[in-house]
N, CA, C and O atoms as a Tripos MOL2 file, in Angstrom:
@<TRIPOS>MOLECULE
protein
  288   287    72     0     0
PROTEIN
NO_CHARGES

@<TRIPOS>ATOM
      1 N           3.5230    3.4580   12.9370 N.3       1 MET1
      2 CA          3.2980    2.2110   12.2350 C.3       1 MET1
      3 C           4.6370    1.7730   11.6460 C.2       1 MET1
      4 O           5.3330    2.5690   11.0140 O.2       1 MET1
      5 N           4.9880    0.5320   11.8490 N.am      2 VAL2
      6 CA          6.2490   -0.0080   11.3550 C.3       2 VAL2
      7 C           5.9560   -1.0080   10.2540 C.2       2 VAL2
      8 O           5.1090   -1.8890   10.3990 O.2       2 VAL2
      9 N           6.6690   -0.8570    9.1540 N.am      3 LEU3
     10 CA          6.5290   -1.7900    8.0480 C.3       3 LEU3
     11 C           7.6170   -2.8470    8.1360 C.2       3 LEU3
     12 O           8.7560   -2.5510    8.4960 O.2       3 LEU3
     13 N           7.2700   -4.0450    7.8150 N.am      4 ASP4
     14 CA          8.2500   -5.1300    7.7540 C.3       4 ASP4
     15 C           9.0060   -4.9820    6.4310 C.2       4 ASP4
     16 O           8.3810   -4.9900    5.3710 O.2       4 ASP4
     17 N          10.3160   -4.8490    6.4680 N.am      5 PRO5
     18 CA         11.0860   -4.7180    5.2290 C.3       5 PRO5
     19 C          10.8570   -5.8810    4.2610 C.2       5 PRO5
     20 O          11.0000   -5.7170    3.0500 O.2       5 PRO5
     21 N          10.5100   -7.0360    4.7830 N.am      6 ALA6
     22 CA         10.2380   -8.1880    3.9150 C.3       6 ALA6
     23 C           9.0300   -7.9250    3.0190 C.2       6 ALA6
     24 O           8.9950   -8.3910    1.8800 O.2       6 ALA6
     25 N           8.0430   -7.1890    3.5160 N.am      7 TRP7
     26 CA          6.8740   -6.8540    2.6980 C.3       7 TRP7
     27 C           7.2960   -5.9880    1.5220 C.2       7 TRP7
     28 O           6.8080   -6.1590    0.4040 O.2       7 TRP7
     29 N           8.2050   -5.0600    1.7810 N.am      8 LEU8
     30 CA          8.6380   -4.1340    0.7390 C.3       8 LEU8
     31 C           9.5270   -4.8180   -0.2950 C.2       8 LEU8
     32 O           9.5520   -4.4120   -1.4560 O.2       8 LEU8
     33 N          10.2520   -5.8470    0.1160 N.am      9 ALA9
     34 CA         11.1620   -6.5560   -0.7830 C.3       9 ALA9
     35 C          10.4740   -7.6940   -1.5370 C.2       9 ALA9
     36 O          10.9630   -8.1330   -2.5780 O.2       9 ALA9
     37 N           9.3500   -8.1690   -1.0200 N.am     10 TRP10
     38 CA          8.6660   -9.3340   -1.5730 C.3      10 TRP10
     39 C           8.4100   -9.1750   -3.0770 C.2      10 TRP10
     40 O           8.0200   -8.1050   -3.5450 O.2      10 TRP10
     41 N           8.6330  -10.2390   -3.8030 N.am     11 ASP11
     42 CA          8.3180  -10.3300   -5.2340 C.3      11 ASP11
     43 C           8.8520   -9.1270   -6.0200 C.2      11 ASP11
     44 O           8.1180   -8.4550   -6.7440 O.2      11 ASP11
     45 N          10.1480   -8.8820   -5.8500 N.am     12 ASP12
     46 CA         10.8190   -7.7990   -6.5730 C.3      12 ASP12
     47 C          10.1630   -6.4370   -6.2860 C.2      12 ASP12
     48 O           9.9720   -5.6230   -7.1900 O.2      12 ASP12
     49 N           9.8270   -6.2130   -5.0190 N.am     13 ALA13
     50 CA          9.2600   -4.9380   -4.5390 C.3      13 ALA13
     51 C           7.8740   -4.6500   -5.1240 C.2      13 ALA13
     52 O           7.5490   -3.5010   -5.4240 O.2      13 ALA13
     53 N           7.0670   -5.6910   -5.2840 N.am     14 ALA14
     54 CA          5.7380   -5.5360   -5.8730 C.3      14 ALA14
     55 C           4.8640   -4.5490   -5.1010 C.2      14 ALA14
     56 O           4.1450   -3.7570   -5.7090 O.2      14 ALA14
     57 N           4.9170   -4.5890   -3.7770 N.am     15 VAL15
     58 CA          4.0950   -3.6830   -2.9630 C.3      15 VAL15
     59 C           4.4790   -2.2340   -3.2460 C.2      15 VAL15
     60 O           3.6100   -1.3780   -3.4130 O.2      15 VAL15
     61 N           5.7580   -1.9660   -3.2990 N.am     16 VAL16
     62 CA          6.2280   -0.6000   -3.5630 C.3      16 VAL16
     63 C           5.8390   -0.1670   -4.9740 C.2      16 VAL16
     64 O           5.4540    0.9820   -5.1870 O.2      16 VAL16
     65 N           5.9360   -1.0700   -5.9220 N.am     17 LYS17
     66 CA          5.5630   -0.7520   -7.3070 C.3      17 LYS17
     67 C           4.0840   -0.4150   -7.4180 C.2      17 LYS17
     68 O           3.7170    0.5340   -8.1110 O.2      17 LYS17
     69 N           3.2340   -1.1770   -6.7470 N.am     18 VAL18
     70 CA          1.8040   -0.8890   -6.7670 C.3      18 VAL18
     71 C           1.5420    0.4600   -6.0970 C.2      18 VAL18
     72 O           0.7840    1.2750   -6.6220 O.2      18 VAL18
     73 N           2.1570    0.6960   -4.9550 N.am     19 ALA19
     74 CA          1.9770    1.9720   -4.2560 C.3      19 ALA19
     75 C           2.4410    3.1420   -5.1230 C.2      19 ALA19
     76 O           1.7880    4.1850   -5.1610 O.2      19 ALA19
     77 N           3.5550    2.9710   -5.8130 N.am     20 ARG20
     78 CA          4.0660    4.0410   -6.6780 C.3      20 ARG20
     79 C           3.0950    4.3250   -7.8250 C.2      20 ARG20
     80 O           2.8480    5.4830   -8.1600 O.2      20 ARG20
     81 N           2.5520    3.2750   -8.4200 N.am     21 THR21
     82 CA          1.5800    3.4550   -9.4960 C.3      21 THR21
     83 C           0.3310    4.1640   -8.9870 C.2      21 THR21
     84 O          -0.1770    5.0810   -9.6310 O.2      21 THR21
     85 N          -0.1560    3.7380   -7.8370 N.am     22 VAL22
     86 CA         -1.3260    4.3810   -7.2290 C.3      22 VAL22
     87 C          -1.0550    5.8670   -7.0260 C.2      22 VAL22
     88 O          -1.8930    6.7090   -7.3490 O.2      22 VAL22
     89 N           0.1100    6.1790   -6.4940 N.am     23 TYR23
     90 CA          0.4600    7.5690   -6.1900 C.3      23 TYR23
     91 C           0.6910    8.3940   -7.4570 C.2      23 TYR23
     92 O           0.0640    9.4360   -7.6480 O.2      23 TYR23
     93 N           1.5810    7.9270   -8.3090 N.am     24 GLU24
     94 CA          1.9780    8.7230   -9.4730 C.3      24 GLU24
     95 C           0.8830    8.8680  -10.5130 C.2      24 GLU24
     96 O           0.7730    9.9090  -11.1610 O.2      24 GLU24
     97 N           0.0670    7.8270  -10.6780 N.am     25 GLU25
     98 CA         -0.9860    7.8630  -11.6890 C.3      25 GLU25
     99 C          -2.3520    8.1860  -11.0800 C.2      25 GLU25
    100 O          -3.3750    8.1740  -11.7640 O.2      25 GLU25
    101 N          -2.3400    8.4720   -9.7840 N.am     26 ARG26
    102 CA         -3.5800    8.8060   -9.0540 C.3      26 ARG26
    103 C          -4.6640    7.7560   -9.2740 C.2      26 ARG26
    104 O          -5.8240    8.0790   -9.5300 O.2      26 ARG26
    105 N          -4.2640    6.5100   -9.1700 N.am     27 ARG27
    106 CA         -5.1840    5.3910   -9.3660 C.3      27 ARG27
    107 C          -5.6100    4.8390   -8.0100 C.2      27 ARG27
    108 O          -5.4210    3.6590   -7.7160 O.2      27 ARG27
    109 N          -6.1760    5.6980   -7.2080 N.am     28 PHE28
    110 CA         -6.5340    5.3290   -5.8390 C.3      28 PHE28
    111 C          -7.6650    4.3110   -5.7740 C.2      28 PHE28
    112 O          -7.9150    3.7180   -4.7240 O.2      28 PHE28
    113 N          -8.3430    4.1120   -6.8940 N.am     29 GLU29
    114 CA         -9.3560    3.0590   -6.9320 C.3      29 GLU29
    115 C          -8.7000    1.6810   -6.8490 C.2      29 GLU29
    116 O          -9.3900    0.6800   -6.6520 O.2      29 GLU29
    117 N          -7.3840    1.6200   -6.9970 N.am     30 GLU30
    118 CA         -6.6560    0.3590   -6.9320 C.3      30 GLU30
    119 C          -6.0440    0.0970   -5.5520 C.2      30 GLU30
    120 O          -5.1310   -0.7180   -5.4200 O.2      30 GLU30
    121 N          -6.5400    0.7770   -4.5420 N.am     31 MET31
    122 CA         -6.0480    0.5290   -3.1870 C.3      31 MET31
    123 C          -6.3170   -0.9060   -2.7550 C.2      31 MET31
    124 O          -5.5640   -1.4570   -1.9530 O.2      31 MET31
    125 N          -7.3740   -1.5200   -3.2710 N.am     32 THR32
    126 CA         -7.6400   -2.9180   -2.9240 C.3      32 THR32
    127 C          -6.5600   -3.8310   -3.5020 C.2      32 THR32
    128 O          -6.2350   -4.8590   -2.9070 O.2      32 THR32
    129 N          -6.0070   -3.4650   -4.6510 N.am     33 VAL33
    130 CA         -4.8930   -4.2230   -5.2370 C.3      33 VAL33
    131 C          -3.6820   -4.1130   -4.3170 C.2      33 VAL33
    132 O          -2.9530   -5.0840   -4.1180 O.2      33 VAL33
    133 N          -3.4770   -2.9240   -3.7610 N.am     34 LEU34
    134 CA         -2.3870   -2.7220   -2.8080 C.3      34 LEU34
    135 C          -2.5910   -3.5930   -1.5740 C.2      34 LEU34
    136 O          -1.6360   -4.1790   -1.0640 O.2      34 LEU34
    137 N          -3.8160   -3.6820   -1.0940 N.am     35 ALA35
    138 CA         -4.1140   -4.5460    0.0580 C.3      35 ALA35
    139 C          -3.7940   -5.9980   -0.2690 C.2      35 ALA35
    140 O          -3.2030   -6.7030    0.5490 O.2      35 ALA35
    141 N          -4.1780   -6.4440   -1.4480 N.am     36 ASP36
    142 CA         -3.8950   -7.8220   -1.8590 C.3      36 ASP36
    143 C          -2.3950   -8.0790   -1.9150 C.2      36 ASP36
    144 O          -1.9260   -9.1270   -1.4710 O.2      36 ASP36
    145 N          -1.6380   -7.1200   -2.4620 N.am     37 ALA37
    146 CA         -0.1830   -7.2760   -2.5510 C.3      37 ALA37
    147 C           0.4360   -7.3360   -1.1600 C.2      37 ALA37
    148 O           1.3120   -8.1610   -0.8990 O.2      37 ALA37
    149 N          -0.0220   -6.4620   -0.2700 N.am     38 LEU38
    150 CA          0.4820   -6.4820    1.1050 C.3      38 LEU38
    151 C           0.2040   -7.8310    1.7600 C.2      38 LEU38
    152 O           1.0750   -8.4100    2.4100 O.2      38 LEU38
    153 N          -1.0040   -8.3140    1.5830 N.am     39 GLU39
    154 CA         -1.3860   -9.5890    2.1880 C.3      39 GLU39
    155 C          -0.5490  -10.7400    1.6340 C.2      39 GLU39
    156 O          -0.1000  -11.6060    2.3850 O.2      39 GLU39
    157 N          -0.3420  -10.7450    0.3260 N.am     40 GLU40
    158 CA          0.4780  -11.7880   -0.2870 C.3      40 GLU40
    159 C           1.9230  -11.7050    0.1800 C.2      40 GLU40
    160 O           2.6270  -12.7130    0.2330 O.2      40 GLU40
    161 N           2.3600  -10.4920    0.5180 N.am     41 ALA41
    162 CA          3.7300  -10.2970    1.0020 C.3      41 ALA41
    163 C           3.8810  -10.7380    2.4540 C.2      41 ALA41
    164 O           4.9960  -10.7880    2.9750 O.2      41 ALA41
    165 N           2.7640  -11.0590    3.1120 N.am     42 GLY42
    166 CA          2.8260  -11.5500    4.4830 C.3      42 GLY42
    167 C           2.2630  -10.6010    5.5260 C.2      42 GLY42
    168 O           2.2980  -10.9050    6.7180 O.2      42 GLY42
    169 N           1.7490   -9.4680    5.1010 N.am     43 CYS43
    170 CA          1.1660   -8.5110    6.0450 C.3      43 CYS43
    171 C          -0.1390   -9.0700    6.6130 C.2      43 CYS43
    172 O          -1.0170   -9.5110    5.8710 O.2      43 CYS43
    173 N          -0.2460   -9.0430    7.9340 N.am     44 THR44
    174 CA         -1.4790   -9.4620    8.6040 C.3      44 THR44
    175 C          -2.0540   -8.3230    9.4450 C.2      44 THR44
    176 O          -2.9890   -8.5260   10.2200 O.2      44 THR44
    177 N          -1.4960   -7.1430    9.2880 N.am     45 CYS45
    178 CA         -1.9210   -5.9870   10.0760 C.3      45 CYS45
    179 C          -3.2910   -5.5050    9.5990 C.2      45 CYS45
    180 O          -3.4280   -4.9680    8.4990 O.2      45 CYS45
    181 N          -4.2870   -5.7040   10.4340 N.am     46 ALA46
    182 CA         -5.6540   -5.3340   10.0720 C.3      46 ALA46
    183 C          -5.7810   -3.8520    9.7740 C.2      46 ALA46
    184 O          -6.5330   -3.4750    8.8750 O.2      46 ALA46
    185 N          -5.0740   -3.0040   10.4930 N.am     47 ALA47
    186 CA         -5.1770   -1.5590   10.2710 C.3      47 ALA47
    187 C          -4.7330   -1.1910    8.8500 C.2      47 ALA47
    188 O          -5.3750   -0.3660    8.1980 O.2      47 ALA47
    189 N          -3.6590   -1.7860    8.3740 N.am     48 LEU48
    190 CA         -3.1740   -1.4880    7.0240 C.3      48 LEU48
    191 C          -4.1130   -2.0590    5.9660 C.2      48 LEU48
    192 O          -4.5030   -1.3610    5.0300 O.2      48 LEU48
    193 N          -4.4690   -3.3190    6.1180 N.am     49 LEU49
    194 CA         -5.3140   -3.9710    5.1250 C.3      49 LEU49
    195 C          -6.7070   -3.3500    5.0800 C.2      49 LEU49
    196 O          -7.2580   -3.1330    4.0010 O.2      49 LEU49
    197 N          -7.2720   -3.0660    6.2450 N.am     50 ASP50
    198 CA         -8.6000   -2.4490    6.2910 C.3      50 ASP50
    199 C          -8.5880   -1.0630    5.6710 C.2      50 ASP50
    200 O          -9.5380   -0.6770    4.9890 O.2      50 ASP50
    201 N          -7.5180   -0.3120    5.9050 N.am     51 HIS51
    202 CA         -7.4320    1.0300    5.3320 C.3      51 HIS51
    203 C          -7.4950    0.9570    3.8050 C.2      51 HIS51
    204 O          -8.2020    1.7380    3.1690 O.2      51 HIS51
    205 N          -6.7600    0.0240    3.2300 N.am     52 CYS52
    206 CA         -6.7600   -0.1150    1.7730 C.3      52 CYS52
    207 C          -8.1170   -0.5320    1.2240 C.2      52 CYS52
    208 O          -8.4900   -0.1660    0.1090 O.2      52 CYS52
    209 N          -8.8360   -1.2900    2.0090 N.am     53 ARG53
    210 CA        -10.1090   -1.8560    1.5300 C.3      53 ARG53
    211 C         -11.3350   -1.0590    1.9480 C.2      53 ARG53
    212 O         -12.4570   -1.3940    1.5680 O.2      53 ARG53
    213 N         -11.1240   -0.0140    2.7240 N.am     54 GLN54
    214 CA        -12.2850    0.7550    3.1720 C.3      54 GLN54
    215 C         -12.9210    1.4870    1.9990 C.2      54 GLN54
    216 O         -12.2290    1.9520    1.0930 O.2      54 GLN54
    217 N         -14.2370    1.5840    2.0270 N.am     55 PRO55
    218 CA        -14.9150    2.3370    0.9620 C.3      55 PRO55
    219 C         -14.6110    3.8250    1.1090 C.2      55 PRO55
    220 O         -14.1790    4.2930    2.1630 O.2      55 PRO55
    221 N         -14.8440    4.5260    0.0560 N.am     56 GLY56
    222 CA        -14.5960    5.9660    0.0900 C.3      56 GLY56
    223 C         -13.4120    6.3140   -0.7770 C.2      56 GLY56
    224 O         -12.7270    5.4450   -1.3160 O.2      56 GLY56
    225 N         -13.1950    7.5740   -0.8930 N.am     57 GLU57
    226 CA        -12.1580    8.0750   -1.7890 C.3      57 GLU57
    227 C         -10.8160    8.2080   -1.0800 C.2      57 GLU57
    228 O         -10.7290    8.7440    0.0250 O.2      57 GLU57
    229 N          -9.7910    7.7170   -1.7270 N.am     58 HIS58
    230 CA         -8.4250    7.9210   -1.2660 C.3      58 HIS58
    231 C          -7.8150    9.0070   -2.1490 C.2      58 HIS58
    232 O          -8.2140    9.1700   -3.3020 O.2      58 HIS58
    233 N          -6.8710    9.7290   -1.6200 N.am     59 VAL59
    234 CA         -6.2530   10.8290   -2.3610 C.3      59 VAL59
    235 C          -4.7530   10.8540   -2.1020 C.2      59 VAL59
    236 O          -4.2460   10.1710   -1.2120 O.2      59 VAL59
    237 N          -4.0540   11.6570   -2.9010 N.am     60 ARG60
    238 CA         -2.6270   11.8650   -2.6360 C.3      60 ARG60
    239 C          -2.4810   12.3950   -1.2280 C.2      60 ARG60
    240 O          -3.2820   13.2030   -0.7570 O.2      60 ARG60
    241 N          -1.4450   11.9250   -0.5700 N.am     61 GLY61
    242 CA         -1.2700   12.2820    0.8340 C.3      61 GLY61
    243 C          -1.7980   11.1910    1.7500 C.2      61 GLY61
    244 O          -1.7280   11.3160    2.9720 O.2      61 GLY61
    245 N          -2.3260   10.1200    1.1630 N.am     62 CYS62
    246 CA         -2.7840    8.9730    1.9500 C.3      62 CYS62
    247 C          -1.6060    8.4900    2.7920 C.2      62 CYS62
    248 O          -0.5350    8.2050    2.2570 O.2      62 CYS62
    249 N          -1.7990    8.3990    4.0900 N.am     63 TRP63
    250 CA         -0.7050    8.0730    4.9980 C.3      63 TRP63
    251 C          -0.0590    6.7270    4.6690 C.2      63 TRP63
    252 O           1.1510    6.5640    4.8220 O.2      63 TRP63
    253 N          -0.8590    5.7720    4.2210 N.am     64 LEU64
    254 CA         -0.3100    4.4500    3.9520 C.3      64 LEU64
    255 C           0.5560    4.4490    2.6930 C.2      64 LEU64
    256 O           1.6520    3.8870    2.6930 O.2      64 LEU64
    257 N           0.0760    5.0650    1.6410 N.am     65 VAL65
    258 CA          0.8650    5.1480    0.4060 C.3      65 VAL65
    259 C           2.1580    5.9120    0.6840 C.2      65 VAL65
    260 O           3.2340    5.5000    0.2510 O.2      65 VAL65
    261 N           2.0460    7.0190    1.4020 N.am     66 ASP66
    262 CA          3.2380    7.7910    1.7550 C.3      66 ASP66
    263 C           4.2170    6.9620    2.5850 C.2      66 ASP66
    264 O           5.4300    7.0500    2.3910 O.2      66 ASP66
    265 N           3.6970    6.1710    3.4930 N.am     67 LEU67
    266 CA          4.5480    5.3110    4.3260 C.3      67 LEU67
    267 C           5.2680    4.2770    3.4720 C.2      67 LEU67
    268 O           6.4700    4.0650    3.6310 O.2      67 LEU67
    269 N           4.5460    3.6420    2.5800 N.am     68 LEU68
    270 CA          5.1400    2.6160    1.7180 C.3      68 LEU68
    271 C           6.1950    3.1950    0.7800 C.2      68 LEU68
    272 O           7.1730    2.5260    0.4460 O.2      68 LEU68
    273 N           5.9910    4.4320    0.3620 N.am     69 LEU69
    274 CA          6.9450    5.0860   -0.5500 C.3      69 LEU69
    275 C           8.0060    5.8810    0.2020 C.2      69 LEU69
    276 O           8.8520    6.5370   -0.4060 O.2      69 LEU69
    277 N           7.9530    5.8160    1.5310 N.am     70 GLN70
    278 CA          8.8920    6.5080    2.3980 C.3      70 GLN70
    279 C           8.8980    8.0060    2.1180 C.2      70 GLN70
    280 O           9.9490    8.6470    2.0960 O.2      70 GLN70
    281 N           7.7000    8.5480    1.9040 N.am     71 ARG71
    282 CA          7.5340    9.9910    1.7170 C.3      71 ARG71
    283 C           7.2490   10.6030    3.0640 C.2      71 ARG71
    284 O           6.6760    9.9530    3.9380 O.2      71 ARG71
    285 N           7.6320   11.8100    3.2360 N.am     72 GLU72
    286 CA          7.3930   12.4890    4.5360 C.3      72 GLU72
    287 C           6.2940   13.4940    4.4150 C.2      72 GLU72
    288 O           5.9540   14.1580    5.3940 O.2      72 GLU72
@<TRIPOS>BOND
     1     1     2 1
     2     2     3 1
     3     3     4 2
     4     3     5 am
     5     5     6 1
     6     6     7 1
     7     7     8 2
     8     7     9 am
     9     9    10 1
    10    10    11 1
    11    11    12 2
    12    11    13 am
    13    13    14 1
    14    14    15 1
    15    15    16 2
    16    15    17 am
    17    17    18 1
    18    18    19 1
    19    19    20 2
    20    19    21 am
    21    21    22 1
    22    22    23 1
    23    23    24 2
    24    23    25 am
    25    25    26 1
    26    26    27 1
    27    27    28 2
    28    27    29 am
    29    29    30 1
    30    30    31 1
    31    31    32 2
    32    31    33 am
    33    33    34 1
    34    34    35 1
    35    35    36 2
    36    35    37 am
    37    37    38 1
    38    38    39 1
    39    39    40 2
    40    39    41 am
    41    41    42 1
    42    42    43 1
    43    43    44 2
    44    43    45 am
    45    45    46 1
    46    46    47 1
    47    47    48 2
    48    47    49 am
    49    49    50 1
    50    50    51 1
    51    51    52 2
    52    51    53 am
    53    53    54 1
    54    54    55 1
    55    55    56 2
    56    55    57 am
    57    57    58 1
    58    58    59 1
    59    59    60 2
    60    59    61 am
    61    61    62 1
    62    62    63 1
    63    63    64 2
    64    63    65 am
    65    65    66 1
    66    66    67 1
    67    67    68 2
    68    67    69 am
    69    69    70 1
    70    70    71 1
    71    71    72 2
    72    71    73 am
    73    73    74 1
    74    74    75 1
    75    75    76 2
    76    75    77 am
    77    77    78 1
    78    78    79 1
    79    79    80 2
    80    79    81 am
    81    81    82 1
    82    82    83 1
    83    83    84 2
    84    83    85 am
    85    85    86 1
    86    86    87 1
    87    87    88 2
    88    87    89 am
    89    89    90 1
    90    90    91 1
    91    91    92 2
    92    91    93 am
    93    93    94 1
    94    94    95 1
    95    95    96 2
    96    95    97 am
    97    97    98 1
    98    98    99 1
    99    99   100 2
   100    99   101 am
   101   101   102 1
   102   102   103 1
   103   103   104 2
   104   103   105 am
   105   105   106 1
   106   106   107 1
   107   107   108 2
   108   107   109 am
   109   109   110 1
   110   110   111 1
   111   111   112 2
   112   111   113 am
   113   113   114 1
   114   114   115 1
   115   115   116 2
   116   115   117 am
   117   117   118 1
   118   118   119 1
   119   119   120 2
   120   119   121 am
   121   121   122 1
   122   122   123 1
   123   123   124 2
   124   123   125 am
   125   125   126 1
   126   126   127 1
   127   127   128 2
   128   127   129 am
   129   129   130 1
   130   130   131 1
   131   131   132 2
   132   131   133 am
   133   133   134 1
   134   134   135 1
   135   135   136 2
   136   135   137 am
   137   137   138 1
   138   138   139 1
   139   139   140 2
   140   139   141 am
   141   141   142 1
   142   142   143 1
   143   143   144 2
   144   143   145 am
   145   145   146 1
   146   146   147 1
   147   147   148 2
   148   147   149 am
   149   149   150 1
   150   150   151 1
   151   151   152 2
   152   151   153 am
   153   153   154 1
   154   154   155 1
   155   155   156 2
   156   155   157 am
   157   157   158 1
   158   158   159 1
   159   159   160 2
   160   159   161 am
   161   161   162 1
   162   162   163 1
   163   163   164 2
   164   163   165 am
   165   165   166 1
   166   166   167 1
   167   167   168 2
   168   167   169 am
   169   169   170 1
   170   170   171 1
   171   171   172 2
   172   171   173 am
   173   173   174 1
   174   174   175 1
   175   175   176 2
   176   175   177 am
   177   177   178 1
   178   178   179 1
   179   179   180 2
   180   179   181 am
   181   181   182 1
   182   182   183 1
   183   183   184 2
   184   183   185 am
   185   185   186 1
   186   186   187 1
   187   187   188 2
   188   187   189 am
   189   189   190 1
   190   190   191 1
   191   191   192 2
   192   191   193 am
   193   193   194 1
   194   194   195 1
   195   195   196 2
   196   195   197 am
   197   197   198 1
   198   198   199 1
   199   199   200 2
   200   199   201 am
   201   201   202 1
   202   202   203 1
   203   203   204 2
   204   203   205 am
   205   205   206 1
   206   206   207 1
   207   207   208 2
   208   207   209 am
   209   209   210 1
   210   210   211 1
   211   211   212 2
   212   211   213 am
   213   213   214 1
   214   214   215 1
   215   215   216 2
   216   215   217 am
   217   217   218 1
   218   218   219 1
   219   219   220 2
   220   219   221 am
   221   221   222 1
   222   222   223 1
   223   223   224 2
   224   223   225 am
   225   225   226 1
   226   226   227 1
   227   227   228 2
   228   227   229 am
   229   229   230 1
   230   230   231 1
   231   231   232 2
   232   231   233 am
   233   233   234 1
   234   234   235 1
   235   235   236 2
   236   235   237 am
   237   237   238 1
   238   238   239 1
   239   239   240 2
   240   239   241 am
   241   241   242 1
   242   242   243 1
   243   243   244 2
   244   243   245 am
   245   245   246 1
   246   246   247 1
   247   247   248 2
   248   247   249 am
   249   249   250 1
   250   250   251 1
   251   251   252 2
   252   251   253 am
   253   253   254 1
   254   254   255 1
   255   255   256 2
   256   255   257 am
   257   257   258 1
   258   258   259 1
   259   259   260 2
   260   259   261 am
   261   261   262 1
   262   262   263 1
   263   263   264 2
   264   263   265 am
   265   265   266 1
   266   266   267 1
   267   267   268 2
   268   267   269 am
   269   269   270 1
   270   270   271 1
   271   271   272 2
   272   271   273 am
   273   273   274 1
   274   274   275 1
   275   275   276 2
   276   275   277 am
   277   277   278 1
   278   278   279 1
   279   279   280 2
   280   279   281 am
   281   281   282 1
   282   282   283 1
   283   283   284 2
   284   283   285 am
   285   285   286 1
   286   286   287 1
   287   287   288 2
@<TRIPOS>SUBSTRUCTURE
     1 MET1         2 RESIDUE 1 A MET
     2 VAL2         6 RESIDUE 1 A VAL
     3 LEU3        10 RESIDUE 1 A LEU
     4 ASP4        14 RESIDUE 1 A ASP
     5 PRO5        18 RESIDUE 1 A PRO
     6 ALA6        22 RESIDUE 1 A ALA
     7 TRP7        26 RESIDUE 1 A TRP
     8 LEU8        30 RESIDUE 1 A LEU
     9 ALA9        34 RESIDUE 1 A ALA
    10 TRP10       38 RESIDUE 1 A TRP
    11 ASP11       42 RESIDUE 1 A ASP
    12 ASP12       46 RESIDUE 1 A ASP
    13 ALA13       50 RESIDUE 1 A ALA
    14 ALA14       54 RESIDUE 1 A ALA
    15 VAL15       58 RESIDUE 1 A VAL
    16 VAL16       62 RESIDUE 1 A VAL
    17 LYS17       66 RESIDUE 1 A LYS
    18 VAL18       70 RESIDUE 1 A VAL
    19 ALA19       74 RESIDUE 1 A ALA
    20 ARG20       78 RESIDUE 1 A ARG
    21 THR21       82 RESIDUE 1 A THR
    22 VAL22       86 RESIDUE 1 A VAL
    23 TYR23       90 RESIDUE 1 A TYR
    24 GLU24       94 RESIDUE 1 A GLU
    25 GLU25       98 RESIDUE 1 A GLU
    26 ARG26      102 RESIDUE 1 A ARG
    27 ARG27      106 RESIDUE 1 A ARG
    28 PHE28      110 RESIDUE 1 A PHE
    29 GLU29      114 RESIDUE 1 A GLU
    30 GLU30      118 RESIDUE 1 A GLU
    31 MET31      122 RESIDUE 1 A MET
    32 THR32      126 RESIDUE 1 A THR
    33 VAL33      130 RESIDUE 1 A VAL
    34 LEU34      134 RESIDUE 1 A LEU
    35 ALA35      138 RESIDUE 1 A ALA
    36 ASP36      142 RESIDUE 1 A ASP
    37 ALA37      146 RESIDUE 1 A ALA
    38 LEU38      150 RESIDUE 1 A LEU
    39 GLU39      154 RESIDUE 1 A GLU
    40 GLU40      158 RESIDUE 1 A GLU
    41 ALA41      162 RESIDUE 1 A ALA
    42 GLY42      166 RESIDUE 1 A GLY
    43 CYS43      170 RESIDUE 1 A CYS
    44 THR44      174 RESIDUE 1 A THR
    45 CYS45      178 RESIDUE 1 A CYS
    46 ALA46      182 RESIDUE 1 A ALA
    47 ALA47      186 RESIDUE 1 A ALA
    48 LEU48      190 RESIDUE 1 A LEU
    49 LEU49      194 RESIDUE 1 A LEU
    50 ASP50      198 RESIDUE 1 A ASP
    51 HIS51      202 RESIDUE 1 A HIS
    52 CYS52      206 RESIDUE 1 A CYS
    53 ARG53      210 RESIDUE 1 A ARG
    54 GLN54      214 RESIDUE 1 A GLN
    55 PRO55      218 RESIDUE 1 A PRO
    56 GLY56      222 RESIDUE 1 A GLY
    57 GLU57      226 RESIDUE 1 A GLU
    58 HIS58      230 RESIDUE 1 A HIS
    59 VAL59      234 RESIDUE 1 A VAL
    60 ARG60      238 RESIDUE 1 A ARG
    61 GLY61      242 RESIDUE 1 A GLY
    62 CYS62      246 RESIDUE 1 A CYS
    63 TRP63      250 RESIDUE 1 A TRP
    64 LEU64      254 RESIDUE 1 A LEU
    65 VAL65      258 RESIDUE 1 A VAL
    66 ASP66      262 RESIDUE 1 A ASP
    67 LEU67      266 RESIDUE 1 A LEU
    68 LEU68      270 RESIDUE 1 A LEU
    69 LEU69      274 RESIDUE 1 A LEU
    70 GLN70      278 RESIDUE 1 A GLN
    71 ARG71      282 RESIDUE 1 A ARG
    72 GLU72      286 RESIDUE 1 A GLU
């Protein structure tokens, strides 16, 4: 999966800031906020947006959060 650098830079790195908060504070219930930020940044990738909005529990190690934070 390739991220558009423009999404990461949009609005003073808002997407990265939301992802960092989700990760560091374990606020995975806010994945829908991350989806909204991605969408506002110009992301139209259904796989990314749907993943954030899918029901169920997200946890540390979520591939999308790790991708956005450039964690391996």
